[in-house]
C-alpha positions as CSV (number, residue, x, y, z in Angstrom):
1,M,-149.2,-153.2,94.8
2,V,-146.3,-152.2,96.9
3,T,-143.1,-151.5,95.0
4,D,-139.7,-152.5,96.3
5,K,-137.6,-149.8,97.8
6,A,-134.4,-149.1,95.8
7,L,-131.0,-150.2,97.1
8,I,-128.2,-147.6,97.0
9,W,-124.8,-149.1,97.5
10,V,-122.4,-146.8,99.3
11,G,-118.7,-146.8,98.6
12,S,-117.4,-150.3,97.8
13,S,-120.3,-152.1,99.7
14,R,-121.6,-153.9,96.5
15,D,-118.1,-155.1,95.6
16,D,-117.4,-156.1,99.2
17,L,-120.6,-158.2,99.2
18,A,-119.7,-159.7,95.9
19,A,-116.3,-160.8,97.3
20,L,-117.9,-162.9,100.1
21,P,-118.4,-166.6,99.7
22,E,-121.5,-167.6,97.6
23,S,-123.5,-169.0,100.6
24,A,-123.1,-165.7,102.5
25,R,-123.9,-163.6,99.4
26,R,-127.1,-165.6,98.9
27,Q,-128.2,-165.3,102.5
28,L,-127.4,-161.6,102.7
29,G,-129.0,-160.9,99.3
30,F,-132.2,-162.7,100.5
31,E,-132.2,-160.6,103.7
32,L,-131.7,-157.3,101.8
33,R,-134.6,-158.3,99.4
34,E,-136.8,-158.8,102.5
35,V,-135.9,-155.3,103.6
36,Q,-136.7,-153.9,100.2
37,R,-140.2,-155.5,100.6
38,G,-140.7,-153.8,103.9
39,R,-140.0,-156.8,106.1
40,S,-137.4,-157.3,108.8
41,P,-134.3,-159.5,108.2
42,H,-134.3,-162.8,110.0
43,D,-131.4,-162.0,112.4
44,W,-130.6,-158.3,112.9
45,K,-129.8,-155.7,115.5
46,P,-129.7,-151.9,115.6
47,M,-126.2,-150.4,115.3
48,T,-126.7,-147.1,117.1
49,S,-122.9,-146.9,117.5
50,V,-122.8,-146.4,113.7
51,G,-125.8,-144.0,113.5
52,A,-129.5,-143.6,114.1
53,G,-131.5,-146.0,112.1
54,V,-128.5,-148.2,111.1
55,I,-129.3,-152.0,111.1
56,E,-126.9,-154.9,111.1
57,I,-127.9,-158.1,109.3
58,R,-126.2,-161.1,110.8
59,V,-125.5,-164.3,108.9
60,R,-123.5,-167.3,110.1
61,G,-122.5,-170.1,107.8
62,E,-119.9,-172.8,107.4
63,D,-117.4,-170.1,106.1
64,G,-117.8,-167.9,109.2
65,A,-119.9,-164.9,110.3
66,F,-120.9,-162.1,107.8
67,R,-122.5,-158.8,108.3
68,V,-124.2,-156.0,106.3
69,F,-124.9,-152.6,107.7
70,Y,-127.7,-150.6,106.1
71,V,-130.1,-147.8,106.8
72,A,-133.7,-147.9,105.6
73,K,-135.3,-145.0,107.4
74,F,-135.2,-142.7,104.4
75,A,-138.2,-142.7,102.1
76,E,-136.3,-142.8,98.8
77,A,-134.1,-145.8,99.3
78,I,-132.2,-148.3,101.4
79,Y,-128.6,-147.3,101.8
80,V,-126.2,-150.3,102.1
81,L,-123.2,-149.0,104.0
82,H,-120.9,-151.9,104.5
83,A,-120.6,-155.7,103.9
84,F,-117.9,-157.8,105.6
85,Q,-116.8,-161.0,107.2
86,K,-116.6,-160.8,110.9
87,K,-113.3,-162.0,112.2
88,S,-113.8,-161.9,116.0
89,Q,-116.6,-161.7,118.6
90,K,-116.4,-157.9,118.6
91,T,-117.0,-155.9,115.4
92,S,-113.7,-154.3,114.5
93,D,-113.2,-150.5,115.0
94,L,-112.1,-150.3,111.3
95,D,-115.5,-151.7,110.2
96,L,-117.4,-149.4,112.5
97,E,-115.5,-146.4,111.4
98,L,-116.0,-147.2,107.7
99,A,-119.7,-147.5,108.3
100,R,-119.9,-144.3,110.2
101,A,-118.0,-142.4,107.5
102,R,-120.3,-143.8,104.8
103,Y,-123.4,-143.0,106.9
104,A,-122.1,-139.4,107.3
105,A,-121.6,-139.2,103.5
106,V,-125.1,-140.3,102.9
107,R,-126.5,-137.7,105.3
108,R,-124.4,-134.9,103.7
109,Q,-125.4,-136.0,100.2
110,R,-129.1,-136.1,101.1
111,K,-128.9,-132.5,102.5
112,E,-127.4,-131.2,99.2
113,K,-130.5,-132.3,97.2
C-alpha cells in the first residue's frame, strides 16, 4: 500500500487557499490530493522561474483563475508555496517573488536538518 505524501504549508499558503472561493478550494484541494497520491494534477505547468521542481496547478472557474505553486521533488513531503487568484494574463511579479522567497526558505530549512 502506498501512503500519501505529507503536505507542508509554507508561510500563509494554507490560509491563502482557505480564503479562496469554495469551488476553487475544492478543485485545488482535489488536485493537491492527486499529487499526494503520486499523480499529476489535471492542468499544470513547471514554474522554473520560481525554482527547480516548482509546479503550478491551474484552475479556472466562474469566479476567475486560481493557482497553487508547490514542489514535490523532496522525498519527505510536498511543500505548498503559494495559493492565489490570478488577476491578469501574466502572473504578477509579487506572486512570483513570494513563491521564490518561500522556496528559498524551504531549501535553507532542509539544509539545516
